[in-house]
C-alpha positions as protocol buffer text, in pm:
chain_id: "A"
residue {
  index: 1
  type: UNK
  ca { x: 10926 y: 9694 z: 15060 }
}
residue {
  index: 2
  type: UNK
  ca { x: 11175 y: 9742 z: 14784 }
}
residue {
  index: 3
  type: UNK
  ca { x: 11281 y: 9390 z: 14647 }
}
residue {
  index: 4
  type: UNK
  ca { x: 11574 y: 9334 z: 14427 }
}
residue {
  index: 5
  type: UNK
  ca { x: 11544 y: 9146 z: 14101 }
}
residue {
  index: 6
  type: UNK
  ca { x: 11620 y: 8778 z: 14131 }
}
residue {
  index: 7
  type: UNK
  ca { x: 11503 y: 8767 z: 14495 }
}
residue {
  index: 8
  type: UNK
  ca { x: 11286 y: 8480 z: 14639 }
}
residue {
  index: 9
  type: UNK
  ca { x: 10931 y: 8558 z: 14583 }
}
residue {
  index: 10
  type: UNK
  ca { x: 10859 y: 8496 z: 14959 }
}
residue {
  index: 11
  type: UNK
  ca { x: 11027 y: 8836 z: 15027 }
}
residue {
  index: 12
  type: UNK
  ca { x: 10783 y: 9038 z: 14812 }
}
residue {
  index: 13
  type: UNK
  ca { x: 10747 y: 9161 z: 14471 }
}
residue {
  index: 14
  type: UNK
  ca { x: 11036 y: 9067 z: 14224 }
}
residue {
  index: 15
  type: UNK
  ca { x: 11110 y: 9202 z: 13873 }
}
residue {
  index: 16
  type: UNK
  ca { x: 11332 y: 9051 z: 13608 }
}
residue {
  index: 17
  type: UNK
  ca { x: 11395 y: 9034 z: 13233 }
}
residue {
  index: 18
  type: UNK
  ca { x: 11487 y: 8731 z: 13040 }
}
residue {
  index: 19
  type: UNK
  ca { x: 11675 y: 8972 z: 12797 }
}
residue {
  index: 20
  type: UNK
  ca { x: 11929 y: 9096 z: 13065 }
}
residue {
  index: 21
  type: UNK
  ca { x: 12037 y: 9046 z: 13423 }
}
residue {
  index: 22
  type: UNK
  ca { x: 11996 y: 9310 z: 13674 }
}
residue {
  index: 23
  type: UNK
  ca { x: 12271 y: 9574 z: 13631 }
}
residue {
  index: 24
  type: UNK
  ca { x: 12397 y: 9439 z: 13299 }
}
residue {
  index: 25
  type: UNK
  ca { x: 12374 y: 9569 z: 12944 }
}
residue {
  index: 26
  type: UNK
  ca { x: 12020 y: 9614 z: 12782 }
}
residue {
  index: 27
  type: UNK
  ca { x: 12036 y: 9447 z: 12424 }
}
residue {
  index: 28
  type: UNK
  ca { x: 12079 y: 9680 z: 12137 }
}
residue {
  index: 29
  type: UNK
  ca { x: 11748 y: 9604 z: 11987 }
}
residue {
  index: 30
  type: UNK
  ca { x: 11566 y: 9772 z: 12269 }
}
residue {
  index: 31
  type: UNK
  ca { x: 11749 y: 10102 z: 12195 }
}
residue {
  index: 32
  type: UNK
  ca { x: 11558 y: 10401 z: 12048 }
}
residue {
  index: 33
  type: UNK
  ca { x: 11769 y: 10405 z: 11736 }
}
residue {
  index: 34
  type: UNK
  ca { x: 11763 y: 10044 z: 11695 }
}
residue {
  index: 35
  type: UNK
  ca { x: 11442 y: 9838 z: 11686 }
}
residue {
  index: 36
  type: UNK
  ca { x: 11296 y: 10039 z: 11977 }
}
residue {
  index: 37
  type: UNK
  ca { x: 11097 y: 9747 z: 12129 }
}
residue {
  index: 38
  type: UNK
  ca { x: 11041 y: 9705 z: 12490 }
}
residue {
  index: 39
  type: UNK
  ca { x: 11237 y: 9431 z: 12665 }
}
residue {
  index: 40
  type: UNK
  ca { x: 11031 y: 9128 z: 12807 }
}
residue {
  index: 41
  type: UNK
  ca { x: 10966 y: 9167 z: 13181 }
}
residue {
  index: 42
  type: UNK
  ca { x: 10850 y: 8911 z: 13430 }
}
residue {
  index: 43
  type: UNK
  ca { x: 10756 y: 8935 z: 13790 }
}
residue {
  index: 44
  type: UNK
  ca { x: 10637 y: 8734 z: 14087 }
}
residue {
  index: 45
  type: UNK
  ca { x: 10527 y: 8801 z: 14451 }
}
residue {
  index: 46
  type: UNK
  ca { x: 10231 y: 9051 z: 14383 }
}
residue {
  index: 47
  type: UNK
  ca { x: 10067 y: 9118 z: 14706 }
}
residue {
  index: 48
  type: UNK
  ca { x: 9719 y: 8972 z: 14722 }
}
residue {
  index: 49
  type: UNK
  ca { x: 9578 y: 9309 z: 14818 }
}
residue {
  index: 50
  type: UNK
  ca { x: 9707 y: 9464 z: 14497 }
}
residue {
  index: 51
  type: UNK
  ca { x: 9431 y: 9605 z: 14274 }
}
residue {
  index: 52
  type: UNK
  ca { x: 9672 y: 9713 z: 13992 }
}
residue {
  index: 53
  type: UNK
  ca { x: 10025 y: 9734 z: 13886 }
}
residue {
  index: 54
  type: UNK
  ca { x: 10220 y: 10026 z: 13739 }
}
residue {
  index: 55
  type: UNK
  ca { x: 10555 y: 10033 z: 13565 }
}
residue {
  index: 56
  type: UNK
  ca { x: 10793 y: 10325 z: 13505 }
}
residue {
  index: 57
  type: UNK
  ca { x: 11104 y: 10300 z: 13295 }
}
residue {
  index: 58
  type: UNK
  ca { x: 11341 y: 10604 z: 13322 }
}
residue {
  index: 59
  type: UNK
  ca { x: 11698 y: 10719 z: 13307 }
}
residue {
  index: 60
  type: UNK
  ca { x: 11815 y: 10913 z: 13603 }
}
residue {
  index: 61
  type: UNK
  ca { x: 12145 y: 10978 z: 13431 }
}
residue {
  index: 62
  type: UNK
  ca { x: 11992 y: 11187 z: 13156 }
}
residue {
  index: 63
  type: UNK
  ca { x: 11855 y: 11512 z: 13311 }
}
residue {
  index: 64
  type: UNK
  ca { x: 11602 y: 11702 z: 13092 }
}
residue {
  index: 65
  type: UNK
  ca { x: 11664 y: 12079 z: 13076 }
}
residue {
  index: 66
  type: UNK
  ca { x: 11435 y: 12123 z: 13366 }
}
residue {
  index: 67
  type: UNK
  ca { x: 11640 y: 11901 z: 13578 }
}
residue {
  index: 68
  type: UNK
  ca { x: 11406 y: 11599 z: 13564 }
}
residue {
  index: 69
  type: UNK
  ca { x: 11475 y: 11235 z: 13504 }
}
residue {
  index: 70
  type: UNK
  ca { x: 11414 y: 11124 z: 13142 }
}
residue {
  index: 71
  type: UNK
  ca { x: 11111 y: 10891 z: 13116 }
}
residue {
  index: 72
  type: UNK
  ca { x: 11099 y: 10614 z: 12866 }
}
residue {
  index: 73
  type: UNK
  ca { x: 10789 y: 10422 z: 12958 }
}
residue {
  index: 74
  type: UNK
  ca { x: 10491 y: 10480 z: 13186 }
}
residue {
  index: 75
  type: UNK
  ca { x: 10226 y: 10210 z: 13222 }
}
residue {
  index: 76
  type: UNK
  ca { x: 9952 y: 10174 z: 13475 }
}
residue {
  index: 77
  type: UNK
  ca { x: 9639 y: 9954 z: 13560 }
}
residue {
  index: 78
  type: UNK
  ca { x: 9814 y: 9636 z: 13473 }
}
residue {
  index: 79
  type: UNK
  ca { x: 9611 y: 9354 z: 13588 }
}
residue {
  index: 80
  type: UNK
  ca { x: 9770 y: 9219 z: 13912 }
}
residue {
  index: 81
  type: UNK
  ca { x: 9706 y: 8863 z: 13791 }
}
residue {
  index: 82
  type: UNK
  ca { x: 9955 y: 8933 z: 13505 }
}
residue {
  index: 83
  type: UNK
  ca { x: 10303 y: 8809 z: 13562 }
}
residue {
  index: 84
  type: UNK
  ca { x: 10480 y: 8930 z: 13239 }
}
residue {
  index: 85
  type: UNK
  ca { x: 10495 y: 9162 z: 12962 }
}
residue {
  index: 86
  type: UNK
  ca { x: 10622 y: 8993 z: 12653 }
}
residue {
  index: 87
  type: UNK
  ca { x: 10888 y: 9172 z: 12432 }
}
residue {
  index: 88
  type: UNK
  ca { x: 10742 y: 9469 z: 12232 }
}
residue {
  index: 89
  type: UNK
  ca { x: 10397 y: 9455 z: 12392 }
}
residue {
  index: 90
  type: UNK
  ca { x: 10182 y: 9630 z: 12647 }
}
residue {
  index: 91
  type: UNK
  ca { x: 9909 y: 9448 z: 12850 }
}
residue {
  index: 92
  type: UNK
  ca { x: 9588 y: 9500 z: 12667 }
}
residue {
  index: 93
  type: UNK
  ca { x: 9394 y: 9627 z: 12971 }
}
residue {
  index: 94
  type: UNK
  ca { x: 9675 y: 9871 z: 13070 }
}
residue {
  index: 95
  type: UNK
  ca { x: 9706 y: 10239 z: 12997 }
}
residue {
  index: 96
  type: UNK
  ca { x: 10030 y: 10401 z: 12873 }
}
residue {
  index: 97
  type: UNK
  ca { x: 10135 y: 10758 z: 12942 }
}
residue {
  index: 98
  type: UNK
  ca { x: 10345 y: 11007 z: 12764 }
}
residue {
  index: 99
  type: UNK
  ca { x: 10725 y: 10969 z: 12789 }
}
residue {
  index: 100
  type: UNK
  ca { x: 10995 y: 11243 z: 12772 }
}
residue {
  index: 101
  type: UNK
  ca { x: 10993 y: 11196 z: 12392 }
}
residue {
  index: 102
  type: UNK
  ca { x: 10649 y: 11331 z: 12391 }
}
residue {
  index: 103
  type: UNK
  ca { x: 10489 y: 11002 z: 12272 }
}
residue {
  index: 104
  type: UNK
  ca { x: 10269 y: 10746 z: 12435 }
}
residue {
  index: 105
  type: UNK
  ca { x: 10418 y: 10406 z: 12493 }
}
residue {
  index: 106
  type: UNK
  ca { x: 10772 y: 10268 z: 12499 }
}
residue {
  index: 107
  type: UNK
  ca { x: 11068 y: 10469 z: 12360 }
}
residue {
  index: 108
  type: UNK
  ca { x: 11414 y: 10303 z: 12436 }
}
residue {
  index: 109
  type: UNK
  ca { x: 11743 y: 10411 z: 12557 }
}
residue {
  index: 110
  type: UNK
  ca { x: 11937 y: 10672 z: 12362 }
}
residue {
  index: 111
  type: UNK
  ca { x: 12206 y: 10817 z: 12575 }
}
residue {
  index: 112
  type: UNK
  ca { x: 12388 y: 11105 z: 12396 }
}
residue {
  index: 113
  type: UNK
  ca { x: 12697 y: 11100 z: 12620 }
}
residue {
  index: 114
  type: UNK
  ca { x: 12804 y: 10753 z: 12720 }
}
residue {
  index: 115
  type: UNK
  ca { x: 12680 y: 10465 z: 12920 }
}
residue {
  index: 116
  type: UNK
  ca { x: 12354 y: 10545 z: 13120 }
}
residue {
  index: 117
  type: UNK
  ca { x: 12175 y: 10327 z: 13380 }
}
residue {
  index: 118
  type: UNK
  ca { x: 11814 y: 10270 z: 13319 }
}
residue {
  index: 119
  type: UNK
  ca { x: 11571 y: 10176 z: 13597 }
}
residue {
  index: 120
  type: UNK
  ca { x: 11255 y: 9961 z: 13558 }
}
residue {
  index: 121
  type: UNK
  ca { x: 11028 y: 10007 z: 13861 }
}
residue {
  index: 122
  type: UNK
  ca { x: 10712 y: 9796 z: 13905 }
}
residue {
  index: 123
  type: UNK
  ca { x: 10462 y: 9913 z: 14172 }
}
residue {
  index: 124
  type: UNK
  ca { x: 10195 y: 9710 z: 14336 }
}
residue {
  index: 125
  type: UNK
  ca { x: 9899 y: 9961 z: 14407 }
}
residue {
  index: 126
  type: UNK
  ca { x: 9600 y: 9912 z: 14630 }
}
residue {
  index: 127
  type: UNK
  ca { x: 9353 y: 10059 z: 14374 }
}
residue {
  index: 128
  type: UNK
  ca { x: 9305 y: 10117 z: 13998 }
}
residue {
  index: 129
  type: UNK
  ca { x: 9434 y: 10446 z: 13893 }
}
residue {
  index: 130
  type: UNK
  ca { x: 9195 y: 10718 z: 13766 }
}
residue {
  index: 131
  type: UNK
  ca { x: 9435 y: 10857 z: 13507 }
}
residue {
  index: 132
  type: UNK
  ca { x: 9376 y: 10960 z: 13153 }
}
residue {
  index: 133
  type: UNK
  ca { x: 9558 y: 10775 z: 12881 }
}
residue {
  index: 134
  type: UNK
  ca { x: 9864 y: 10984 z: 12794 }
}
residue {
  index: 135
  type: UNK
  ca { x: 9923 y: 11113 z: 13151 }
}
residue {
  index: 136
  type: UNK
  ca { x: 10283 y: 11159 z: 13248 }
}
residue {
  index: 137
  type: UNK
  ca { x: 10505 y: 10997 z: 13518 }
}
residue {
  index: 138
  type: UNK
  ca { x: 10441 y: 11311 z: 13741 }
}
residue {
  index: 139
  type: UNK
  ca { x: 10070 y: 11231 z: 13719 }
}
residue {
  index: 140
  type: UNK
  ca { x: 10118 y: 10872 z: 13795 }
}
residue {
  index: 141
  type: UNK
  ca { x: 10345 y: 10952 z: 14098 }
}
residue {
  index: 142
  type: UNK
  ca { x: 10078 y: 11182 z: 14239 }
}
residue {
  index: 143
  type: UNK
  ca { x: 9802 y: 10896 z: 14211 }
}
residue {
  index: 144
  type: UNK
  ca { x: 10013 y: 10625 z: 14354 }
}
residue {
  index: 145
  type: UNK
  ca { x: 10131 y: 10845 z: 14656 }
}
residue {
  index: 146
  type: UNK
  ca { x: 10005 y: 10659 z: 14963 }
}
residue {
  index: 147
  type: UNK
  ca { x: 9880 y: 10370 z: 14766 }
}
residue {
  index: 148
  type: UNK
  ca { x: 10200 y: 10156 z: 14692 }
}
residue {
  index: 149
  type: UNK
  ca { x: 10188 y: 9814 z: 14875 }
}
residue {
  index: 150
  type: UNK
  ca { x: 10521 y: 9700 z: 14732 }
}
residue {
  index: 151
  type: UNK
  ca { x: 10771 y: 9770 z: 14455 }
}
residue {
  index: 152
  type: UNK
  ca { x: 11055 y: 9609 z: 14274 }
}
residue {
  index: 153
  type: UNK
  ca { x: 11341 y: 9744 z: 14078 }
}
residue {
  index: 154
  type: UNK
  ca { x: 11553 y: 9622 z: 13779 }
}
residue {
  index: 155
  type: UNK
  ca { x: 11836 y: 9818 z: 13625 }
}
residue {
  index: 156
  type: UNK
  ca { x: 12023 y: 9783 z: 13293 }
}
residue {
  index: 157
  type: UNK
  ca { x: 12286 y: 9979 z: 13125 }
}
residue {
  index: 158
  type: UNK
  ca { x: 12296 y: 10116 z: 12761 }
}
residue {
  index: 159
  type: UNK
  ca { x: 12568 y: 10304 z: 12572 }
}
residue {
  index: 160
  type: UNK
  ca { x: 12557 y: 10476 z: 12228 }
}
């Protein structure tokens, strides 16, 4: 099930940010050339059978030279009892992967050519993921294939 942000928790997993509404502009401070801090995120409706959560933040409008979506943040093994990630933090028990900037952790929006849409996707997974810290989104996607119970999506825009 793919739940939209702001939906009733009874319909499944939902994802929202107190910093911006779904489809609206991401505040400047979360941009790569600004303060480069992750926005706060909140969710509800985690399925009881979830063993972990994973989060991917990417920019499908920015294609890398190899034709891939630009990844900004890859996080996995978030405790399913967690219901938020405060601004500028990562859950202590979670692991972070390598983004398209080549660093581990969050690196914010930095579109070179006008407004881009960024997607935040939270996955409820039926197991803990056996990934090494620093793994990429491609590694994460292979590990969650066939193990996603539910997912929720939040989008925001950012322009230079």
